[in-house]
Residue, then its C-alpha position, 0 to 999 in steps of 0.5 A: m782283095t778289095i783295095p780303096i778307090s782313088s779319086d780317079f775311080f769316077q773318071t775311069l767309069k766315065k772314060s770307059l763310057s766315053q770309049w764305048w761312045e766313040m766306038d759307036g761312030g763318034k756320033g754324040n757330043k759332050d753334052e749328050l755324053t754327060l746327059l747319058f752318064f748322068t742318067l745312068t748314074v741316077i738309074f744306078a742310084v735309084t736301083w741301089y737305094a731300092w735294093m738296100f731298102f728291100k734287103s734291110g727289111k728282109g729278115s728280123q736280124q740286122l746287119p752290123p753297124g758301119p759308116r753311112g755310104l753314098p748312093l751307088f758307091g757306098n763307102l768306096l770313096s771314103l776308104d783310106p789306102e792303108l786299109h788295115s789301119y783304117f779298118a782298125t780306126l773304124a772298129r774303135t767307133y763301130g765295134p769289133i764287127l762292122k759293115l761297109q758297102l763296097g759298090n754292090k758288095v757288102g764288106i764285113v770287117v772283124s777285129s777281135p779274137s772272139m769275132a775271128q773265132q766265130v768266123l774261122k772256127d765256129h762257122d768254119i765250113t760256112f766261111a771256107n770259100r773265097d770271094m775271088p777278084a776278077a783279076a785273080r781269076e785270070g791269074a790263077y787258071g780260073g781259080s784252080d789253085i789252092v788259094w781260090t778253089p771253093y771248099g769241096p773235093e777238089w780243094r781237099m785234093l789240092r790241100k792234100v797234094c800241098v800240105l801232106k806231100m809237096l810241102s811236108n817236112t819230108t819233102l822239104d828236107s829232100v830239097y834242102v840242098l837247093r835252098r842252101s845253095e841260094v842262101r850261100q850265094t847271097v852270103n857270098y854276094l853280101y861279103s863282096r859288098i862289105e862296108s857298103p850300103v845294100n838294099l836288103g829288101e830287094q836282095m832278099f826278094l831275089t834270094v827268096l825268089n831264087v830259093i823258091t824257083n830252085m826248089l820248084w825246078g832246080g834240077t831242070v834249069e841251069g846256068k845263064e838261062r836260070s838267071t835270065m828266067g829269074a829276072e823275067f819272073r821278078q818283072v812279071i810278079s811285080e806287074i801281077t801284084e800291082i794289078l791285084g792291088m788296083p781298084n777294079v770296077s768288076d769287083f765292086y759291080p759284078g754285073l759290069a765284070r763282063f765288060d772289063l771296063q778298066g782292062l785289068e783282066k785282059k792285062m792279067h791274062v797277058l801276064a798269066q800267059r807269059f808264066d804259062g809259056i815258061f811253065e810249059s817249057l819247064i814241064g817239057q824239059r823235065l819230062k825229057i830229063d826224066e825220060e832220059e834218066g829213066s832209060k839210064a837207071a831203069g829199076d833203080s829204086r834209090k833214085q831221089r826226087k830232085d825238085f817239086l816239079q818232078f814230084l808234081l809230075l809224078q802226082l799227075k801220073e799217079e792220080g790222073d784216074s782218081k775220082t778227083p783227078f790232079t790235072m795239068t791245070h792244077l799243076k801249073a796253078l800251084l806253080m803260080d801260087m808258089v812263085v807269086g805268093g811265096s816270094d813276096t810274103s817270105s821276103n817281106m817277113i825277112e825284111f821286117a825281121m831284119a829291120e826290127i833287129i837292126n832297130k834294137p841292138e840288144v835284140m841283135k846281140k841276143v840273137q848273135q849270142e844264141l847263134e854263137a852258142v849253137v853254131g859257133k863262129d867257126n862254122i856256118v848256119e844250117e837249117y837243122h840248127s833252127h830247132k835249137l834257137p828259141y830266141l830267134h823263133a821268138v823274134m820271128k813270131e814277134t815280127l809276124r805279130l807286128h807285121p803279119a804278111l797278109p794283114l787282112l788274110v785272104p777275104h772269106c765269103p760265106s756260102e749262106t747267110c749266118t749270124i756272127g756276133g748277133y748280126s746277120i752276115p749276108k751270103g756272098s759278102r766279103v769278110f776281112v779278118n783284121v789280123w793286124a788290129i788283133h795283134r796290136d790290141p792292148l786288151y790282149w797284148e802288153n805294150p802292143l806297139e813295142f817289139d819285144p820277142s821275150r813275150f813269145l819265149d814261154g811257148k804259149f803261141d804257135y802258128s796253128g791258129s788255135d789261139f785267136k789272139y795270134i793268127p798270122f797265118g789264119s786259122g781253120r780249113r783255109i789256114c796257109a798251106g805254106i807255113a812249114m816252108a815259110e818258117r824254114t825260109v825265114m828262120y834260115s835266112v835271118a839266122t844266116l844274115v845275123h850270124s855272118f854279119d853285123w849290120e848298121l845303118p848308113l851314116g846319118e840315116k834313121l830307120d823307118l819301120s812304117e808299112k805300106f798296105g797291099i795284098v802283102l804287107k810291105k815295108k814302105i821304105p826299103l831297108v838299106a843297111i851296111p854289112k860287116a863281116r863277123l866270121t874270122d875265116p873268109a872261106l866261110y863266106e864262099 
C-alpha cells in the first residue's frame, strides 16, 4: 500500500548512494558525491518529463484531474500521513476520480459509489489484480496468498479453499469451542481487573490473536509453549505492519526495486523466515499427532477435525495432484494471511465499537437491554445468540461505516488500460477506493459523522458489497474472504464485553475517537476503560 513520503525520503536516497560510494573504496569526496547526486537527479527529472509528455500525447482520452506534481517525485512529497482524509479533501477539489503521480507510479483515487461501482463491478475482471508492494512480496511467500495472487486459476483455487471450505459456516461452527475458550479467558482476566483501568485495545488484540491461532492450530500447541508463541507472534506482527507502513523507494520507482535501497525487503524476509520456522514446526507436530491418532483410531469415520491446520493438511493431501494444486507454500501463505491480517482488523473493529458504545451511554443501554432479553443476566453469551441481536448487528455495521478496517481497501491494479468516469485509467496503475470517504459522504448519509446504529435497523445494508454506498469489506471478485469469521469474532466479543461488564472512562479522562491511518485503520489513542461487573453470579466469570 502506498504510504506518504516523509521529509526523510530525499535523504534516504542520498544515504543509499553514499553507502554505494563508500563501498567503491571511499575514493570520492563530498563535492563529487553531491555532483553525482545532482547529475542523477537531473537525468531522472528529464526522463520523467519526457515520459510524461509522451504518455500524455498517447491516445485521445485524458487522465483524471489531479494536483500538479514535482519532477521525479510527482505528488509524493505533498502527501499527508492521514491518506484517507487527505484523499477525501482532494476529491472535494478534483472530483470523485482523481490522479496522483507517485514517483513512476500512477495513483488513481475513486471516492463515490458510482465510481466504485465502475471499478469493482462494471470492470471487475479488469481491476481484479493487486499492485503488490515489494515488502509484501517478501512477507507473503512471493504473493502466494489469497490477498496478492493475481486473478486466475490459482487465485480461484485459493478462494475456494478459504471461502467454501476453511472459512465456511460449517467449518467455523466446528471450531467454535476454540474461539469460546479464548473469549472466556479474557472475561476471567477482566473480572480480575474490576474497578481498574484496562487497555482494552491491547487486550482485544491479544484476545483476537489467541482466537485466531487457537482456531489455526489449537489442537497442536498447548501449555507454556502456546503463551510463548503468542508473545512472539505479537512482536513479529507489529514489526511486519510497521514495515508495510513505511514509504519504500522500491514501490515508487520499480526500476530501483532490485537494489532494495532502504533494506525493507531484507528486513521483511527475516521476519517472514521467523514465521516460516514456526509454521514448519507446527506442521511437523500436527503431522505427527495425526499419524499417532490415525494408528489408534483407524477407520473411525466419526473423528472430528480439530483446527484449520489439520483441515489444510487434508486439503494438501486431497488436491496435491489436481490441475491447479494446493501446495505447502500456499498453506503457509494462508496461515500468514490469517495471523497477520485477521488479528489486526478484527481487534481494531472491536476497539472502535467499544469506544463508540462507551461514548454513547444510550447505545450501551440499548445493547445491554437487548442482551438481557435474549441471554439473561443469569447466563453467558454464546455465539448462537448473535442472530437474535439486531441492534448489536446495527452497532457493528455503524462502526464499520465510520471506521472501515481498510479505509482504502487493498489497492487494485488494472490489467489493461480502460475508461472509468470518462477518463483513461492506465494499465498497471494503483487504484484506491476511498471507502472511508464514501461512508461519510453527506450526499448519501444523513448526519454522516454521527454514530447512529438505528440507520441500519431496516436491514437495507449488508456486507455483500451490492450497494456501493456501503462496502466495508469491498465488493466483486476480490471482496474480503474473511467476512464470516470477522462478523462472528466481532459480534461475539462485543456482546460478551457489554453483557458481562459496565464500562466507564477513568476519572477526568475524555474519550478520543480520532483515527490513525495505516494498512489497517487504528484508533490513534488506545482505549483505556474501567470494567464493572454486571452479572450477580461470580461463577459466570470463570
